[in-house]
VOGUPA-542269 format. One line per field, with one value per residue (C-alpha): residue number from 0; residue in three letters; z, x, y. Coordinates in steps of 0.2 Angstrom, whole numbers, plus 5000, padded with zeros to 4 digits. Example, Ala and Ser with C-alpha at 12.3 -4.5 7.8 and 13.67 -1.06 7.14 Angstrom:
2
i = c(0;1) $
aa = c(ALA;SER) $
zz = c(5039;5036) $
xx = c(5062;5068) $
yy = c(4978;4995) $
//
This chain:
398
i = c(0;1;2;3;4;5;6;7;8;9;10;11;12;13;14;15;16;17;18;19;20;21;22;23;24;25;26;27;28;29;30;31;32;33;34;35;36;37;38;39;40;41;42;43;44;45;46;47;48;49;50;51;52;53;54;55;56;57;58;59;60;61;62;63;64;65;66;67;68;69;70;71;72;73;74;75;76;77;78;79;80;81;82;83;84;85;86;87;88;89;90;91;92;93;94;95;96;97;98;99;100;101;102;103;104;105;106;107;108;109;110;111;112;113;114;115;116;117;118;119;120;121;122;123;124;125;126;127;128;129;130;131;132;133;134;135;136;137;138;139;140;141;142;143;144;145;146;147;148;149;150;151;152;153;154;155;156;157;158;159;160;161;162;163;164;165;166;167;168;169;170;171;172;173;174;175;176;177;178;179;180;181;182;183;184;185;186;187;188;189;190;191;192;193;194;195;196;197;198;199;200;201;202;203;204;205;206;207;208;209;210;211;212;213;214;215;216;217;218;219;220;221;222;223;224;225;226;227;228;229;230;231;232;233;234;235;236;237;238;239;240;241;242;243;244;245;246;247;248;249;250;251;252;253;254;255;256;257;258;259;260;261;262;263;264;265;266;267;268;269;270;271;272;273;274;275;276;277;278;279;280;281;282;283;284;285;286;287;288;289;290;291;292;293;294;295;296;297;298;299;300;301;302;303;304;305;306;307;308;309;310;311;312;313;314;315;316;317;318;319;320;321;322;323;324;325;326;327;328;329;330;331;332;333;334;335;336;337;338;339;340;341;342;343;344;345;346;347;348;349;350;351;352;353;354;355;356;357;358;359;360;361;362;363;364;365;366;367;368;369;370;371;372;373;374;375;376;377;378;379;380;381;382;383;384;385;386;387;388;389;390;391;392;393;394;395;396;397) $
aa = c(UNK;UNK;UNK;UNK;UNK;UNK;UNK;UNK;UNK;UNK;UNK;UNK;UNK;UNK;UNK;UNK;UNK;UNK;UNK;UNK;UNK;UNK;UNK;UNK;UNK;UNK;UNK;UNK;UNK;UNK;UNK;UNK;UNK;UNK;UNK;UNK;UNK;UNK;UNK;UNK;UNK;UNK;UNK;UNK;UNK;UNK;UNK;UNK;UNK;UNK;UNK;UNK;UNK;UNK;UNK;UNK;UNK;UNK;UNK;UNK;UNK;UNK;UNK;UNK;UNK;UNK;UNK;UNK;UNK;UNK;UNK;UNK;UNK;UNK;UNK;UNK;UNK;UNK;UNK;UNK;UNK;UNK;UNK;UNK;UNK;UNK;UNK;UNK;UNK;UNK;UNK;UNK;UNK;UNK;UNK;UNK;UNK;UNK;UNK;UNK;UNK;UNK;UNK;UNK;UNK;UNK;UNK;UNK;UNK;UNK;UNK;UNK;UNK;UNK;UNK;UNK;UNK;UNK;UNK;UNK;UNK;UNK;UNK;UNK;UNK;UNK;UNK;UNK;UNK;UNK;UNK;UNK;UNK;UNK;UNK;UNK;UNK;UNK;UNK;UNK;UNK;UNK;UNK;UNK;UNK;UNK;UNK;UNK;UNK;UNK;UNK;UNK;UNK;UNK;UNK;UNK;UNK;UNK;UNK;UNK;UNK;UNK;UNK;UNK;UNK;UNK;UNK;UNK;UNK;UNK;UNK;UNK;UNK;UNK;UNK;UNK;UNK;UNK;UNK;UNK;UNK;UNK;UNK;UNK;UNK;UNK;UNK;UNK;UNK;UNK;UNK;UNK;UNK;UNK;UNK;UNK;UNK;UNK;UNK;UNK;UNK;UNK;UNK;UNK;UNK;UNK;UNK;UNK;UNK;UNK;UNK;UNK;UNK;UNK;UNK;UNK;UNK;UNK;UNK;UNK;UNK;UNK;UNK;UNK;UNK;UNK;UNK;UNK;UNK;UNK;UNK;UNK;UNK;UNK;UNK;UNK;UNK;UNK;UNK;UNK;UNK;UNK;UNK;UNK;UNK;UNK;UNK;UNK;UNK;UNK;UNK;UNK;UNK;UNK;UNK;UNK;UNK;UNK;UNK;UNK;UNK;UNK;UNK;UNK;UNK;UNK;UNK;UNK;UNK;UNK;UNK;UNK;UNK;UNK;UNK;UNK;UNK;UNK;UNK;UNK;UNK;UNK;UNK;UNK;UNK;UNK;UNK;UNK;UNK;UNK;UNK;UNK;UNK;UNK;UNK;UNK;UNK;UNK;UNK;UNK;UNK;UNK;UNK;UNK;UNK;UNK;UNK;UNK;UNK;UNK;UNK;UNK;UNK;UNK;UNK;UNK;UNK;UNK;UNK;UNK;UNK;UNK;UNK;UNK;UNK;UNK;UNK;UNK;UNK;UNK;UNK;UNK;UNK;UNK;UNK;UNK;UNK;UNK;UNK;UNK;UNK;UNK;UNK;UNK;UNK;UNK;UNK;UNK;UNK;UNK;UNK;UNK;UNK;UNK;UNK;UNK;UNK;UNK;UNK;UNK;UNK;UNK;UNK;UNK;UNK;UNK;UNK;UNK;UNK;UNK;UNK;UNK;UNK;UNK;UNK;UNK;UNK;UNK;UNK;UNK;UNK;UNK;UNK;UNK;UNK;UNK;UNK;UNK;UNK;UNK;UNK;UNK;UNK;UNK;UNK;UNK;UNK;UNK) $
zz = c(4480;4491;4501;4510;4529;4529;4516;4510;4511;4506;4521;4526;4532;4548;4561;4578;4585;4578;4586;4583;4582;4572;4584;4595;4608;4595;4585;4601;4606;4589;4590;4607;4603;4589;4602;4612;4596;4591;4573;4565;4570;4560;4565;4558;4557;4550;4543;4542;4556;4568;4563;4580;4596;4591;4578;4588;4604;4610;4613;4631;4640;4659;4674;4689;4693;4710;4714;4716;4702;4690;4694;4692;4676;4667;4673;4664;4649;4650;4652;4636;4627;4631;4622;4608;4594;4595;4596;4582;4572;4569;4575;4586;4590;4609;4619;4638;4642;4659;4663;4674;4683;4690;4706;4708;4725;4742;4739;4722;4730;4743;4730;4720;4736;4739;4722;4723;4739;4731;4716;4727;4737;4721;4714;4702;4698;4703;4715;4720;4714;4720;4709;4708;4703;4690;4683;4681;4670;4661;4659;4649;4662;4673;4691;4698;4706;4691;4683;4690;4696;4701;4700;4718;4713;4702;4702;4691;4683;4673;4663;4656;4638;4620;4606;4588;4589;4570;4571;4585;4576;4560;4569;4578;4562;4553;4567;4568;4549;4548;4561;4551;4557;4544;4546;4537;4534;4528;4537;4548;4561;4559;4572;4583;4582;4599;4600;4616;4626;4616;4603;4587;4574;4567;4552;4542;4527;4518;4524;4539;4549;4561;4575;4593;4601;4599;4607;4607;4607;4600;4613;4611;4602;4616;4622;4604;4601;4618;4612;4599;4612;4624;4636;4645;4653;4662;4647;4643;4627;4628;4614;4619;4608;4604;4592;4584;4580;4566;4569;4580;4587;4600;4617;4627;4632;4644;4644;4654;4662;4672;4679;4686;4669;4659;4647;4643;4629;4623;4608;4594;4586;4571;4583;4583;4600;4603;4614;4623;4634;4646;4639;4633;4647;4639;4631;4612;4597;4587;4581;4575;4586;4591;4592;4611;4614;4605;4614;4631;4628;4622;4637;4649;4641;4640;4659;4660;4645;4639;4626;4616;4612;4594;4589;4574;4575;4561;4564;4578;4580;4592;4597;4607;4625;4633;4652;4666;4683;4692;4677;4675;4661;4659;4652;4655;4649;4649;4660;4652;4634;4632;4621;4621;4629;4631;4632;4634;4646;4643;4644;4641;4645;4633;4621;4635;4640;4623;4625;4643;4637;4622;4631;4646;4634;4624;4640;4646;4629;4626;4644;4648;4664;4669;4673;4690;4683;4676;4688;4696;4679;4677;4672;4688;4700;4699;4705;4718;4724;4720;4711;4705;4707;4696;4693;4704;4691;4675;4674;4665;4668;4662) $
xx = c(4982;4968;4959;4943;4944;4930;4921;4903;4893;4877;4866;4866;4850;4858;4871;4876;4875;4866;4872;4860;4869;4885;4893;4908;4899;4892;4908;4919;4907;4909;4928;4930;4919;4931;4945;4935;4933;4916;4916;4899;4893;4883;4883;4867;4867;4852;4862;4881;4893;4896;4881;4873;4881;4898;4900;4891;4900;4914;4926;4932;4939;4941;4939;4936;4918;4909;4904;4916;4907;4908;4926;4932;4922;4928;4946;4946;4940;4953;4966;4960;4960;4978;4983;4970;4979;4993;4981;4971;4986;4977;4981;4967;4974;4973;4979;4980;4981;4972;4954;4948;4931;4927;4918;4909;4901;4905;4893;4901;4918;4912;4906;4922;4932;4922;4925;4944;4945;4935;4946;4962;4955;4954;4970;4964;4975;4964;4966;4960;4967;4964;4961;4979;4985;4971;4977;4995;4989;4975;4982;4967;4954;4945;4947;4942;4925;4918;4909;4892;4899;4917;4929;4932;4943;4944;4945;4960;4962;4979;4975;4959;4960;4952;4952;4947;4929;4928;4945;4939;4924;4933;4947;4935;4925;4941;4947;4931;4930;4947;4942;4927;4913;4901;4897;4880;4876;4860;4852;4837;4830;4811;4807;4814;4808;4804;4798;4793;4802;4818;4825;4827;4830;4827;4817;4827;4823;4835;4827;4824;4839;4839;4851;4854;4858;4852;4861;4854;4867;4858;4861;4847;4835;4836;4818;4812;4822;4816;4798;4800;4801;4788;4802;4801;4816;4819;4827;4822;4830;4836;4847;4864;4870;4888;4898;4915;4924;4936;4954;4965;4982;4984;4981;4969;4980;4967;4949;4939;4921;4909;4894;4887;4888;4883;4898;4914;4927;4944;4955;4959;4976;4969;4965;4946;4937;4925;4912;4897;4882;4870;4856;4840;4828;4814;4814;4813;4822;4827;4845;4845;4855;4847;4850;4845;4859;4872;4867;4867;4884;4892;4886;4893;4909;4914;4912;4926;4936;4933;4947;4934;4923;4927;4929;4919;4908;4910;4895;4884;4874;4865;4865;4854;4857;4847;4847;4843;4836;4853;4864;4873;4871;4861;4872;4862;4854;4835;4829;4811;4819;4833;4846;4842;4854;4853;4868;4862;4858;4875;4868;4881;4896;4895;4910;4923;4915;4916;4931;4925;4907;4912;4924;4912;4897;4907;4912;4894;4887;4902;4902;4883;4887;4888;4906;4909;4914;4896;4885;4880;4873;4860;4843;4834;4843;4829;4816;4828;4834;4852;4855;4872;4870;4882;4874;4886;4900;4891;4899;4885;4866;4850) $
yy = c(5089;5094;5080;5080;5080;5067;5057;5057;5041;5033;5030;5012;5004;4997;5004;4999;5016;5032;5049;5063;5079;5084;5096;5095;5083;5072;5070;5068;5054;5046;5048;5041;5026;5021;5021;5008;4997;5003;5009;5005;5022;5036;5054;5062;5081;5090;5105;5104;5099;5113;5122;5124;5128;5122;5135;5149;5150;5160;5146;5149;5135;5134;5122;5134;5129;5129;5111;5096;5087;5101;5105;5087;5085;5102;5099;5082;5091;5104;5091;5082;5098;5101;5085;5086;5095;5082;5067;5073;5080;5097;5114;5119;5136;5133;5148;5146;5164;5165;5169;5183;5182;5200;5204;5220;5219;5211;5197;5193;5193;5182;5169;5170;5167;5151;5146;5149;5139;5124;5125;5124;5110;5100;5105;5118;5133;5147;5162;5179;5196;5213;5228;5234;5216;5216;5232;5226;5212;5222;5239;5245;5241;5255;5250;5268;5271;5280;5264;5260;5243;5246;5231;5225;5210;5194;5176;5172;5155;5154;5138;5145;5152;5151;5139;5139;5130;5126;5117;5106;5101;5097;5088;5077;5073;5069;5058;5049;5047;5039;5026;5021;5032;5039;5057;5062;5080;5087;5072;5077;5064;5065;5052;5039;5021;5012;4994;4986;4999;4999;5011;5002;5015;5032;5040;5053;5063;5051;5035;5024;5017;5003;5002;4996;5013;5031;5045;5062;5076;5091;5105;5118;5105;5092;5094;5092;5076;5069;5073;5060;5046;5054;5059;5075;5082;5099;5108;5126;5133;5151;5160;5167;5181;5186;5197;5200;5216;5220;5216;5227;5227;5214;5221;5209;5194;5186;5181;5193;5189;5199;5190;5206;5215;5199;5201;5192;5195;5189;5193;5181;5178;5188;5203;5202;5204;5190;5196;5187;5191;5183;5172;5180;5183;5172;5155;5154;5147;5162;5163;5181;5194;5210;5228;5228;5215;5226;5242;5233;5225;5241;5251;5238;5234;5252;5253;5241;5246;5264;5262;5252;5267;5267;5249;5243;5227;5215;5204;5197;5181;5170;5151;5140;5135;5121;5126;5114;5120;5117;5124;5106;5094;5078;5064;5049;5033;5035;5020;5019;5017;5004;5010;5028;5041;5059;5071;5089;5103;5112;5129;5143;5132;5117;5119;5118;5101;5093;5081;5075;5074;5063;5053;5049;5046;5034;5024;5024;5017;5005;4997;4999;5007;5026;5031;5038;5055;5058;5048;5065;5071;5057;5063;5057;5068;5081;5069;5063;5080;5077;5094;5099;5118;5127;5144;5153;5147;5150;5167;5175;5173;5179) $
//
């Protein structure tokens, strides 16, 4: 007999904790709260779980970042992902197939070498390859001088790979539900109640809820949620576009990224090529993909892989990325409002952070103290000039 993965509930009038956002980060936070003994939790999602960035990303996982803070954080997340299918008893289709970041100039190779050495110093499996070594692993790639931006080398990260994003969302939702968390879909938060400097509840389209803690985990909508409590944080929302092709015989067995060309691609177990681009150059909230993106992507990917000249695109889409000035997230209590926490600013690299994001956010809320792992990501770092500059490792930019 078919069973629901999580239950539907009537909305209670009171919860201990309300999490706004039913994506991977919000659901992971709820799940890890239950492991700390906190189960009176409501996850509120205005559409359906995974509707936002969690269902619109290209599901690439890696930890080969640039800064010490970023490397340690994403490595923790990758380690959690490696054990997640067993812990949640659900096949997440995680494939650690290796991750290439291509360099097309002397400057880009210099930056990749720096990343490789930073990675090695912190125990991350990451090293440089020359064009001939790349060709052995990616036979279809063009390493000649014919392309406008020839391949000069690559940073290779063997533990990197891909995962089924929907499966991660569903598994976290089921895991949290089984521990007593209530997941409420089609529940839009219209306002956040604050009394005497403390968050005391939320107003939704289904009624008002009182609570002790409110956690905003809404990715591209972070600035809009923060407006409800008169908090202005340096989030700027840009769409990120992607596409998927029809299925083909497996030939691409690694993730390939080019920051210079603003492209990345991988191949799923079903044979589809999943392809992404850099963020749109101007901020907006549109989630429709464009012909301009398709034309630009096709031109650039054919420079690397001429063999793709006749592939058929099945569909394309866009998701919202909440960018911060230093390309690092904000995971922090808001000092001006007791009981209000923000988890956002994930840019184009949020899905790979979901387990560590949820784990550390849960610790922060449960213990009332920011864990050392995420202390560098507090919101006041911008005012205090403590930036965590990760743009060099963002892989694709605007």
